[in-house]
C-alpha positions in Angstrom: 76.0 -15.5 -37.8 75.6 -18.7 -40.0 75.0 -18.3 -43.6 74.7 -21.6 -45.7 74.0 -21.7 -49.5 70.7 -23.3 -50.7 71.1 -26.9 -52.0 69.6 -27.3 -55.5 69.0 -30.6 -57.2 66.9 -32.0 -59.9 64.7 -35.0 -59.9 63.6 -37.0 -62.8 60.1 -38.7 -62.1 58.7 -41.3 -64.4 54.9 -42.7 -64.6 55.2 -46.5 -65.1 52.3 -48.6 -64.7 50.0 -45.8 -63.1 52.6 -45.0 -60.4 55.2 -42.0 -60.3 58.6 -43.1 -59.2 61.9 -41.0 -58.7 64.2 -42.6 -61.3 67.2 -40.0 -61.3 68.8 -37.3 -59.3 71.4 -34.8 -60.5 72.5 -31.3 -59.5 72.4 -30.4 -63.3 69.2 -29.3 -65.0 70.3 -30.0 -68.5 71.7 -33.6 -67.4 68.1 -34.2 -65.8 66.0 -33.0 -69.0 68.5 -35.3 -71.3 67.8 -38.2 -69.0 64.1 -37.7 -68.8 64.0 -37.4 -72.8 65.9 -40.5 -73.1 63.6 -42.5 -70.6 60.5 -41.3 -72.5 61.7 -43.3 -75.6 61.0 -46.4 -73.6 57.6 -47.4 -74.5 56.5 -48.6 -71.0 57.0 -45.1 -69.6 53.8 -43.2 -69.7 55.1 -39.7 -68.6 58.2 -38.0 -67.5 58.9 -34.9 -65.5 61.9 -32.8 -64.2 61.3 -31.4 -60.8 63.7 -28.7 -59.5 63.9 -28.9 -55.6 65.6 -26.1 -53.5 66.5 -26.8 -49.9 67.1 -23.9 -47.5 68.9 -25.4 -44.3 68.6 -22.1 -42.5 64.9 -22.6 -42.0 64.5 -26.3 -43.1 62.3 -25.5 -45.9 61.9 -27.2 -49.4 60.4 -25.5 -52.6 59.9 -27.4 -55.7 58.3 -26.8 -59.2 58.3 -28.6 -62.5 60.7 -27.6 -65.2 60.2 -30.2 -67.8 57.2 -32.4 -68.7 56.3 -34.8 -71.3 53.3 -37.5 -71.6 52.1 -39.8 -74.0 48.3 -39.4 -75.2 46.1 -41.8 -73.2 43.9 -43.9 -75.5 40.4 -43.0 -75.1 38.0 -45.2 -73.2 35.2 -46.6 -75.2 31.8 -44.7 -74.1 29.1 -46.9 -72.7 25.8 -46.1 -74.3 22.5 -47.2 -72.7 19.1 -46.9 -74.6 17.0 -44.1 -73.4 13.7 -45.0 -71.9 10.7 -44.3 -74.2 9.2 -41.0 -73.5 5.8 -41.0 -71.4 2.7 -40.7 -73.5 0.4 -37.8 -72.7 -2.4 -37.9 -72.1 -2.3 -41.1 -70.6 -5.2 -43.5 -71.9 -7.5 -44.3 -69.3 -7.6 -48.1 -68.4 -10.9 -50.0 -69.5 -12.0 -51.1 -65.9 -12.2 -47.6 -64.5 -15.7 -46.4 -64.1 -17.2 -43.3 -66.0 -17.4 -40.1 -63.8 -20.8 -39.4 -62.2 -22.5 -36.1 -63.1 -22.2 -33.2 -60.7 -26.0 -33.3 -60.1 -26.1 -36.9 -58.9 -23.1 -36.7 -57.0 -24.2 -33.5 -55.2 -27.4 -34.7 -54.1 -27.0 -38.1 -52.1 -30.7 -39.2 -52.1 -31.5 -37.8 -55.6 -32.5 -40.2 -58.6 -29.7 -41.2 -60.8 -31.0 -39.2 -63.9 -29.5 -35.8 -64.7 -32.9 -34.0 -65.8 -32.7 -30.3 -65.9 -35.1 -29.9 -62.8 -32.5 -31.7 -60.6 -29.6 -29.7 -61.8 -31.7 -26.5 -61.3 -32.5 -27.7 -57.9 -29.0 -28.5 -57.0 -27.7 -25.3 -58.2 -30.5 -23.4 -56.0 -29.6 -25.3 -52.9 -25.8 -24.3 -53.6 -26.7 -20.9 -54.1 -28.7 -20.3 -50.8 -25.7 -22.1 -49.0 -23.5 -19.5 -50.5 -25.7 -16.7 -49.6 -26.2 -17.9 -46.0 -22.5 -18.0 -45.7 -22.0 -14.4 -47.2 -24.6 -13.2 -44.8 -22.8 -14.6 -41.8 -19.4 -13.2 -42.9 -20.8 -9.7 -43.4 -22.5 -9.2 -40.1 
């Protein structure tokens, strides 16, 4: 039966120029955190972190977790503001070239005169009622 101890080390990662790099590796946690704090003092370093990595040779697996992290506040990007489109006007005004609507009486009777006298309107309504009564009689039978 083979028993082997787990291997533990600490990696110091630095974020510089938008890329993470491993800067330092040690078996001691306190040493790794001290190194990360020293590196963070440099102005070109944007962020640092210390990762504890545990390797198990029995089943060839690795586990890792962050034990220390420090980051600089990133400057806010300026907002781009665009002018909003003007709201639509409602009701929309009719264009000047649009013809005026025709009355119901003249549009209902194609051969009728272009005046809208009461007799013509009554005749159109009578014809409409007769057509409706005829349709109702067909559906009721």
